[in-house]
N, C-alpha and C positions, 0 to 999 in steps of 0.2 A: 905277479900277474897284474895287469891295470882293471879298473871295473871297465867295466862295459858301455856304462856311459855315467859322466862326469860332469856336472855345471861346477862354474867358479865363481863366483861375486855375480849372479847375474841382475841385474835392474830392469825397472821398466813404470815409468809413468803416463796414466793416461789424464792432461792435463793436471792438476793437480794430485790427481788421486795416484798414490802409491801404489803398484799392481805388485812387484815385484823389488826387496830392499837387499841387495846382497846376502843374494840365497845360494846355497852350494847342495847339493845332493851330489851322490852316488849309489850306483847298479850295478850289483856283481853277478855272473851268470848264475842261473836258477834259482835267486830270489825275488822273492816279492816283496817291496814298498806300497807302504801305504801313507797318502797323503790326507789328512786328515784338517778338518776345518770347518766355521758357518760358511755360509752363504757371503762372497764378498773377500774373505782371507786371503786370495792369491789362488787357491790350488788349480783351477783349472789352466788361468794365465800359465803358472806354472806348466802344465802338463803339453800347453799349446805350445808352450817354447822348446821343454825338452823333446818333442815330436818332431821339429823345426817345423811349425804351422805357424809360428810368430817370432820374428828376430830380438831378442832382447837391445834395451839402448846400452848395457853394461855388462861387461863378463861372456865366457864364452860357453861352449857346451863340447866335449870331445866323447867321440863315439868309436870302440874298438873295433875293428872288420875280423871276421873270420881267422884270417890272416896273424890277427896283430897287430897289424898299423893301427895307428891313433891319426882320425880326422876330426879336424874343427866342421862342425856342424853347418854352418852359415858359411863357409869357406866353399863350400862342397858344391859343384856343378850343380841346378835345378837337376837336370837330368837322371845325374848319381843321385841324389834326395830321392827323387820319385821313385827309381829302381830300388834304393832302399826299403822304401816304404813297399813296393810289393814282393819282395823279398823275405829281408833279417828282420823286420817290424811288422806288424798287427798295431791295427786300433779298434775298439769296440766302443762305439758311442753308446750315452745314454738312451736314445733317442735311437731303435732299431734301423728304422729306417733312413734313418742317414749313413747309415751302414751297409745297405742294400739297393740292388737293382730292381723297383719290383714289378716291372715291365716284363721279367725274365724270369723263368720255372726257376724254384729251392735247389735242383740241380745245378743250373747253369749259372748261378748265384756262385755255387763253389768251384764251378768247373769254369770261371771267368777269372778265377785268380790263378789256378793252377795253367790255366792256359797264358797270364801274364808271366808266370814262372819258367814256362819255355814246353809245358806239356802239349802233344799234340794228337795222340791217340783218342780217337770220342770214346769209342769203349771201354779206356781204360781212365780215361777222365771218368766217364758215368760212373763206372764200378766204385772209383774211391767215392764222388759224391753220394751214391748210395751208403758206403760205409760209414762216411762220415757224419751224414744224416741218422743214421743207427747210433750213431756213438752220441749225438746230444739229444737222444730220447724220440725222436722225429721218425714216422712212419716212412721207411723207404719208399713205400709204396706212392708216397705223396710228393716224390720225385720230381714231376712234375707241374705240381700245383706252384700256383703263384703268389708269394710271401703277402699279396695284400690280402690271402683269404684263409690267413697264419690267425693265429691268438697274438697277440704281443709278446707273451711268455715264447711261443713257438719261433715267433720274428727274431726273439736277443740268442734263443739260441742256434737258428739260423746263421744270423751275423756270427756267431762265436765259431762256427763251423768254415765259415769261409774266410774268415779270417786265420785259424789255426791249421788249417788243409798246407798249408805249404811250409809246416814247423819255423815259425818266425824264431828267432831266438830272443826278442825282447817284445813286448805285446803293452801297449797301453789301454787301458781301460777306465771312462770316466764315468762313474755313477752308473756302473754296467747293471741294477736291481731297480737303481732309479722310477718311479712308476710303477710298478708291477704291486701285486695285492703280496702281501706277507707269505702265505704259503706259497707261492710263485716265486719270491724269493727265496725262502728257504731250500729247492729244490734246486734254482740255479745257482746259489753261490755254492751246495755242495755240488755239481753237478764241475762247474769251475776248479776248485780246488783239487779233484778227481784229474781234469784233462793238466791241470800245470804242473801237479807233482808229475802225472804219469810219462809227461812231454818234455819235463824239467827246463819250464818257461823261466822268462826272468819277467815279470810284472811291475808294472808302475800303475799300480790303484789310485785315483783318485774318486774319494767317499767322504759323505759326512756322517755315515753310518758306522757307528762303533764298534758295533758287533760284528759287521761287514769284516772290518779293519784286521780287527782282533783272529775270524776263523781264518783267514786269507794270507794275514801278511806275517812273514820272517821281523820285520822293521816297520818303525813308525815314524813318520815327519807331521808335526803339529804346526798350523801354518794359523796366523792372526795378522790383518792388516798387513800382507806381503811380508811379512816376517817369518822365518824359522823360531818358532820361543822353545819346541823343544823336540829331541829326535835319540831312536834309539830301539832296542827292543822292544819287539811289540808288547808281553806282558810285564816286562819293567816300566814301562812307559806307563801302561793302562790299569795295573795294577798299584804302584807307586809314583803315580805324577808329583811333579816337584814344582812345574809353574801354575799360576792362578789360573790362567785360560784352561790348562791341561785340566787341572783339577775339575772345573767348572763343566766342561762338557763332559768327564767323565760322571760326575755326578748326577747330570742332567739324564745319562744313561739310565743310572739305578735307580733313580727315583721315577722312572717314565712308568 
């Protein structure tokens, strides 16, 4: 069996700045891979390339569909890529407002993705939306509330419900707990871990939070200045880091 997503030799520059330098990453079904590094390390750029939002200048990204066929991501027609994002893939943004429609209700946000996946029965869609609100610890009685009336933590949980309701095989998460209070972060991370395990999702997680990576990820990829400097099983990398940059990251967490 081949990986669900595989990147080979990715390269990208912005002027004289090297954003990605010969980066290779694999994601297997049911696996959580965390990309960690400081701001400017290239981790968010890598996420955008792997999710098809930004083409690389070198290398390629291969995606395996549910039937086992392999596709070069940036050779796919635009309509096929959009369909992929509506069904097989999901994306959780750091700012939940980027992943929500603020002008429609909480239930409408969840239902919209269901409709994009082909659901048409209003009563069935509303029932699924209410069920998912409960799963992300939002009172189903608020199904008709606009997201702008939710707290930041509730908006992020709603975005997660909207993303996961169609059972995507692969979910991209960009700093999903960034900007939230520490107590809210811990609760959200625990919820994400439970849903990922329950749904057997593959997840590519971008984070600067080493503790979040340890809690969620099976494997970890450490980036510095556009390069992968270390990669491996999460506990191995974090408990016995080999590269000086990884040692610096883990030491800063321990001394915080």
